[in-house]
C-alpha positions as CSV (number, residue, x, y, z in Angstrom):
1,X,107.1,-32.8,59.0
2,X,109.0,-29.9,61.1
3,X,107.8,-29.5,64.9
4,X,108.6,-26.2,67.0
5,X,107.7,-26.4,70.3
6,X,106.7,-23.0,72.2
7,X,105.9,-24.6,76.0
8,X,103.1,-25.8,77.6
9,X,100.5,-27.5,74.5
10,X,101.7,-25.0,72.2
11,X,103.7,-26.0,68.9
12,X,103.5,-25.4,65.5
13,X,103.8,-27.9,62.3
14,X,105.3,-27.1,59.1
15,X,102.7,-28.9,56.3
16,X,102.8,-28.3,52.8
17,X,104.3,-25.0,53.4
18,X,102.5,-24.2,55.7
19,X,102.8,-23.1,59.4
20,X,99.8,-24.7,61.5
21,X,99.7,-23.2,64.9
22,X,98.4,-25.0,67.9
23,X,96.8,-23.8,71.7
24,X,99.1,-20.9,71.5
25,X,99.7,-20.0,75.0
26,X,103.5,-18.5,75.1
27,X,102.8,-15.2,77.0
28,X,101.2,-16.2,79.9
29,X,103.8,-19.2,80.2
30,X,106.8,-18.0,82.4
31,X,109.1,-21.2,80.8
32,X,108.0,-19.2,77.8
33,X,110.5,-16.3,78.4
34,X,112.7,-16.8,75.5
35,X,109.5,-16.7,72.9
36,X,108.0,-13.6,71.5
37,X,104.6,-13.8,70.6
38,X,105.2,-11.3,67.9
39,X,107.1,-12.8,65.7
40,X,105.4,-16.7,65.7
41,X,104.1,-17.3,62.0
42,X,101.1,-19.1,61.4
43,X,98.8,-19.8,58.6
44,X,96.6,-21.2,60.8
45,X,95.6,-21.7,64.4
46,X,94.3,-24.6,65.6
47,X,92.2,-24.7,69.3
48,X,91.9,-27.9,71.4
49,X,89.7,-25.9,73.3
50,X,88.8,-22.5,75.5
51,X,90.8,-22.9,79.0
52,X,93.4,-19.5,78.8
53,X,96.2,-21.8,78.4
54,X,95.4,-23.0,74.8
55,X,93.8,-20.1,73.8
56,X,95.5,-16.8,75.8
57,X,97.4,-16.0,72.6
58,X,95.6,-16.6,69.9
59,X,93.6,-13.3,69.1
60,X,97.0,-11.4,69.1
61,X,98.6,-13.8,66.6
62,X,95.3,-14.5,64.5
63,X,95.0,-10.6,63.7
64,X,98.6,-9.7,63.1
65,X,98.4,-12.9,61.0
66,X,95.4,-13.1,59.2
67,X,96.0,-17.0,59.8
68,X,92.5,-19.2,59.7
69,X,91.5,-20.2,63.3
70,X,90.2,-23.7,63.3
71,X,88.0,-24.5,66.7
72,X,84.7,-25.5,67.9
73,X,81.6,-23.6,67.7
74,X,81.6,-21.7,70.9
75,X,85.0,-20.9,70.6
76,X,84.3,-19.4,67.1
77,X,80.9,-17.0,68.3
78,X,83.7,-15.9,71.2
79,X,86.4,-15.0,69.0
80,X,84.2,-13.0,66.5
81,X,82.9,-10.8,69.4
82,X,86.7,-9.6,69.9
83,X,86.7,-9.0,66.3
84,X,88.7,-12.8,65.3
85,X,86.5,-13.0,62.2
86,X,88.5,-15.7,59.9
87,X,87.5,-18.5,61.5
88,X,86.4,-22.1,60.5
89,X,84.2,-23.7,63.1
90,X,83.7,-27.5,64.2
91,X,82.8,-30.0,66.3
92,X,84.0,-33.6,67.3
93,X,83.2,-36.5,64.4
94,X,83.7,-33.9,61.9
95,X,86.3,-33.4,58.9
96,X,87.8,-31.1,56.2
97,X,89.6,-30.4,53.7
98,X,91.5,-27.0,53.8
99,X,93.4,-28.0,50.6
100,X,97.1,-27.5,52.6
101,X,95.9,-30.5,54.7
102,X,92.7,-32.6,55.8
103,X,91.7,-32.5,59.2
104,X,89.3,-34.9,60.9
105,X,87.6,-33.8,65.3
106,X,87.8,-36.7,67.3
107,X,87.0,-36.9,71.3
108,X,88.9,-34.9,74.1
109,X,87.6,-36.5,77.6
110,X,87.9,-32.6,79.2
111,X,86.4,-29.7,80.6
112,X,86.4,-26.1,78.8
113,X,85.7,-23.2,79.6
114,X,86.4,-19.6,78.1
115,X,89.1,-17.6,80.1
116,X,85.9,-14.8,80.8
117,X,84.0,-17.8,82.4
118,X,82.0,-18.1,79.0
119,X,81.0,-22.0,78.4
120,X,84.2,-23.1,76.1
121,X,81.8,-26.2,74.0
122,X,83.3,-29.6,73.4
123,X,86.9,-30.2,73.8
124,X,88.4,-31.8,71.1
125,X,91.6,-33.7,69.2
126,X,92.8,-33.5,65.5
127,X,94.0,-35.9,63.1
128,X,95.5,-34.0,60.6
129,X,96.5,-35.5,57.5
130,X,99.2,-33.9,54.7
131,X,99.5,-36.1,51.7
132,X,100.3,-39.9,52.3
133,X,101.2,-38.7,56.4
134,X,99.1,-37.8,59.4
135,X,99.5,-37.1,62.9
136,X,97.5,-36.8,66.3
137,X,97.4,-34.0,68.7
138,X,94.7,-35.4,72.0
139,X,94.3,-32.1,72.8
140,X,93.9,-32.2,76.5
141,X,92.4,-35.3,77.3
142,X,91.9,-38.3,79.6
143,X,92.5,-41.7,78.4
144,X,89.9,-42.7,76.4
145,X,88.1,-45.8,74.6
146,X,87.5,-43.7,71.6
147,X,91.2,-42.9,70.7
148,X,91.1,-47.4,70.1
149,X,89.4,-45.7,66.7
150,X,92.1,-44.0,65.4
151,X,93.8,-46.6,63.5
152,X,90.6,-47.1,61.6
153,X,91.0,-43.1,60.0
154,X,95.2,-42.9,60.2
155,X,97.9,-44.3,60.2
156,X,99.5,-42.3,61.8
157,X,103.5,-40.9,62.0
158,X,103.7,-39.5,64.9
159,X,101.5,-38.2,68.0
160,X,100.8,-35.4,70.4
161,X,100.3,-36.3,73.8
162,X,99.9,-34.7,77.1
163,X,102.0,-36.2,79.6
164,X,101.7,-34.1,83.0
165,X,98.8,-36.2,85.1
166,X,96.0,-33.9,87.5
167,X,94.4,-32.2,84.4
168,X,94.9,-34.5,81.8
169,X,96.9,-38.2,81.2
170,X,100.0,-39.0,82.9
171,X,102.5,-41.2,81.7
172,X,101.1,-44.6,82.3
173,X,98.1,-43.6,80.2
174,X,99.6,-41.9,77.7
175,X,101.7,-45.1,77.1
176,X,98.2,-46.9,76.8
177,X,97.4,-44.4,74.3
178,X,99.9,-44.8,72.6
179,X,99.4,-48.6,71.9
180,X,95.6,-47.7,71.2
181,X,96.2,-45.7,68.7
182,X,98.9,-47.9,67.2
183,X,101.5,-44.8,67.4
184,X,104.6,-45.4,69.2
185,X,106.6,-41.8,68.4
186,X,104.8,-39.7,70.8
187,X,105.7,-35.7,71.3
188,X,104.8,-35.4,74.9
189,X,103.3,-31.8,76.2
190,X,100.9,-30.0,79.3
191,X,103.8,-30.9,81.2
192,X,106.4,-29.1,83.7
193,X,104.7,-25.3,83.1
194,X,102.5,-25.3,87.0
195,X,103.6,-27.3,89.7
196,X,100.6,-29.6,89.4
197,X,102.0,-31.2,86.6
198,X,105.8,-30.9,86.8
199,X,107.2,-34.3,85.5
200,X,110.8,-36.2,85.6
201,X,111.6,-36.4,82.0
202,X,114.4,-39.1,81.8
203,X,112.0,-41.3,83.9
204,X,108.9,-40.4,81.8
205,X,111.0,-41.4,78.8
206,X,112.5,-45.1,80.1
207,X,109.2,-45.7,80.9
208,X,108.2,-45.3,77.1
209,X,111.7,-47.1,76.3
210,X,110.3,-49.6,78.1
211,X,107.0,-50.1,76.1
212,X,108.7,-50.4,73.0
213,X,108.1,-46.3,72.1
214,X,109.6,-43.2,72.3
215,X,109.3,-40.3,73.6
216,X,110.4,-37.2,72.2
217,X,110.6,-34.0,75.1
218,X,111.4,-30.9,72.9
219,X,113.2,-27.6,74.9
220,X,111.0,-24.6,74.6
221,X,112.1,-22.9,71.3
222,X,113.3,-26.1,70.0
223,X,112.7,-27.6,66.4
224,X,112.7,-31.5,65.2
225,X,112.1,-33.1,62.1
226,X,109.4,-35.8,62.3
C-alpha cells in the first residue's frame, strides 16, 4: 500500500486502486505550502472527528472529486448542511464493507467539535481491511486500554498514530500503543504543525528503535510503500 503524507494528520493510502484520504487539513497548515488542495485526488475521505485541523478541506475536496465521506453521524449531518451529501455515517464499534475495502470504527479518546462550534459527536479511529492486509489509523487519541482489543480484530501491517503530545499521545504513550496493538511499524502524525506539538525527530525515532519498533516520519508530500 502506498501512503502519502500531506502534513499534520492528513495522509492518503492507495487501497485496491482507490485513494483513501484521511483528515484533510492542508490550506490552513503553513507547513504544507507546497501541497495544492485542488490537485489532491480522493475516492473516499475518512474523518476521525470534527476539529478544523482534521476537516478544514473536506468540503472543497469532496465537492470537487465526488469522494464518499466516511464520518460519524454528527459530522455527516453537518456536511449535508454544506451540500456534501455523498456521505456514509458510522459510529464506534460499527463496521461496513465498501467493496473496495472493509472498515471498522474503534474508540478514540479525544474531544470533537465542528469549526462553527456545533457538537462534533464521538471521535473515532479506523481499522482498514484490504484483502489479507490491514492497517490502523487511531485518529487523535490518548493512550487507551481499548487498544488492547485491536489484535482480536486485525493483524496490522502498519499503524498511523499521533505523536505530538499536548493534545494527543506523545512519544512514550505511542510506543506503549504500538505494543498494545501488536504493530511495530508506526507512521507518526500530528506533530510540528503548532508550537505545542513540536518534536525532536531523531530522538523520537531512537526511542521507538530502543523498543524494537520503527517510527516513520515522512516529509510533507513524501510517499512510501508499506
